[in-house]
N, C-alpha and C positions, 0 to 999 in steps of 0.2 A: 730368733733369726730365720729368715726364709730360705728355703731350698730353691735357688735360683733356677729358672727354666730358660733356655735360649729361645728367643722369639723366632729364629729362623728354622732350626731343626726340632725344637720342643723337647729337647732332652733335658733332663733335670740334673743339676749339680748339688754339691753339698750345701749344708746349712752354714752360711757365713754372714757376717754383718754387712759386707759390700759384695757385689756380684764379682765373679772372676774376670780377669782382664781379657781372657780370650776363651773361645769355644773351639778346642782342637778338632772336634767332629766337623764343624763348619769350615775350619781352615785347611782341612784335607782336601785334595784335589777331587774327590768324588762328591763334595758338597760345595758350598759357597757361603761367604759372609753376605749378609743383605746389603743392598745398594746403599743404604743410609748407615752402614757400620754396624758393629756388634751391638745388639740390643738385648735386654733381659726382661723377663716378667716373673711372676710368682703364682702359685696355686691360688692365692686369694684374688689376685687381679683377674686371672682367668675365669674364676667362678663368678665374678660380677658381671662378666660380659658373654659367657658361654655356658652351654649346657652339654651334658652327655646324652648322646642319642643311641637308643638300643633298637635293634631290628632282628627278627628271627630270619636267619638265612636258610635254614631247613631244620627239621626237627633235630634237636640236640646241638645246635650250633647257633650261638647268639652273636651277631655283630655289634660292636661297640665303637662309636665314633664321637666327635665333637663338632657342635654347631654354634656359631660359624667355625669353619675349620681352623685349626691351629697348626703352625709349622708346616710339615709336608702334607698333612691332610689325611694320613692313613687311618684305617680303622682296625681295631683289633678283632679277635675272634674268641669266644669262650666255648671250648669243646667240653660237652657234658658226657660223662661215662659213668658206669656203675662203680668203677674203681676210683673215681675222683675227677675233678674238673681242671682243665688246663687252659690257661689264658695265653693265646698266641699272639705274640707282639703286644705292644702297649701304647696308651695315648697319654697326653699331658694332664688330662683332667678326668677324674671319676667322681661325679657329684653325689650327693646323699641319695637321691632317688635311685641312681644306678647301683650304688653300693648295696642298697636295700633289696633290690631286684636280684642282684647276683647272690646275695646271702639266701635269698628264698630258694634259688636254683642249686644251693649246696656250696656256695662260696667258691674259692680258688685254691687248689692244692699246689699248683706249680705254674710258674710263668716261663714260657719259652720264647725266645727272641730271634727273629730271623737274621737281624744285623744291627749295627749301632745306630743307625738312622731311625730305628723304630723302638729304641729303648724307652722313650717318653718318661713317665714318672713311674718306672717299674718298682722302685723301692717303696714309694709311698703306697702303691697298690699292694705289695708283697706284705708290708707292715699292717695293713688294714685287714688282711685275710690270713696272716700267718703262713704265707706261701714261700716255697723255695723259688729261687730264680736261677735258672739254668742257662749258662753261656758257655759257647765253645772256648777252650783254652786259647785257640789261635786268635780270638778277638779280646783277650784279656786287657791289652794295652788300651782299649778304648772304653773301658769302664770308667765313667766320671764320678759316679757316687757309689762308693764302696759300702758293702754292708755284709754281716755274717750270714745273711740269707742267700748270698750268692754261691752257687756250686758250679765249678768248672768241669767240663768233660771234654774228651778227645775227639771221638768221631760219631759215637751214637749212644744214646741213653733212652730209657723208658721213664718219662715223668710220672706217668700213672701205668698200670698194666694195660698192655695191648696198644698203646699209643707209642709211636717212635719219633724221637727228635734226632735228626742226622745232619752232621756237617757236610755240605756239598762244595762249598767254596765259590770262587768267581768274583761277585761284587765286592765281598770282603773275603779274606782267608777263611774265616769262620762262618760265612754266610750259610744258613741252615734252613731245612724244611721240616714240617711236621706231617707225619703220616697217620691218618685217622681211618682205620679200617672199616668202621661202621657208617662212614659218611656216605652220601649220595645213595641212600637206601641199601647200604650193605655192599655196594660195589667199590667203596673206597674213595677217599678224598686226600689230596695233597694240599697242604697249606704252605704257601711259598713267600708271602710278602713280596719283595722284588728280587729275592735270590733268583727266582724265575718269574718275570713279571707277565701278567696277563695283559695283552695289548687291546686296542680299541676293537679290532676284529677279533672277536672272543673265540674263534677257532684256532688261534695262534697265541704264542708267547714269544718273549724275547729275553735277551741276556746283555747286560752291560756292566762295564767297570764303573762308569759315572752315567747316571740317567740325566740329571740337569746339565752336565756339561758335555754330554754326548760323546763319551770316550768309550769305544767298544772293547770287548774282550778278544782274546786271541783264539784261533781255531782250536788248538788243543784243549783249552780250558772249557770251551763250549761244548765240545764233544765229551768231555769228562763229566760235566754236570749232567748231560742227558744220560750217560751210562750209569751214573751213580743213582739215579732215581729209578732205573729200570728193574731193581730188585723189589720195588713196592707195587702192589696191585692197587690202582685207582682209576676212577672214571671221571672225577671232578677235580679241577684245580682252582683253588681260591688265592687270588692275588691280594694285593695290599690295600685296595680302595673299593668303596661301594660300587657293586656291579661289575667289577672285574673278575669274572668267574668263567672259566671253560666248563660249560655245563655237562658235556659228554665227551667221551674219547680223550680225556685229558693226557693220558699216556701217549697216545698217537700224536696229539698236538705238540707235545714236547719234543718228540723225535723228529716230526716234520719240521718244526721251527728251527731246531739245531741244524739240520741239513741245509735249510734255506740259508740260514745265517752264514754257515760255512761256505756255501756256494758263492754267496755275495762277497765274502772276503777273498775268494779265489778269483773273482771276476767272471764266474760261470752261472748257469742256472741249476736248480736243483735237478739231479738225475743226470746231469751232463757228465760225459767221460773227459772232458777238456781239463787240462791242467795248467 
């Protein structure tokens, strides 16, 4: 029986004879059902038309994507540390060549996920490497393929020593970020998926309830997101797609971007005293 994969969001579902009738993740207002209706694929079908792409983002950080892109088109990141390796977010296909390369780098000890849109084939990957899958309890309802490998946490957990997975909220109640202190040459890196999304002007980030449907977040939530990451020291921010990286002053970019966002919600300009 195949483990069905939604063609629109690329999240994997349980092994069944027939595909599910619906994809709750796509039917939620933050996502969408494709214009031609709900469609499904499988890992075998994807492997016949796609390949896994690996790129070194910086020493100790391997980008993992799929070409041609599948679903939302995100790329995952493998954080390599002396205490173990963490896969940040997931993709729908990890082919044999990619699995072999990751195994050479020490495998995967834990899979950490920013939010349900980026779950991909997380259980397939976890089974391949014997990894734990860490998901915020606040997003438990969005788990579509259950496994004893899944471990729920509340606000913060260390998947491997020295690396912190923190629930930040916003895009989803459990939307999370991963803090890697050794990143960016020891200046620290924050991996955000689109809990905090790096925009086209890479000196800035943004925050949304729904990206494809352009539904904004409220002022209090945006300011809370910015405040929650201030406890971490980091210079670089890695978003969810190739090239979406704030390469320096990432902490400043998040604060400036939150201030700009809130100013526009208020109908003012950043720094204005108008209310």
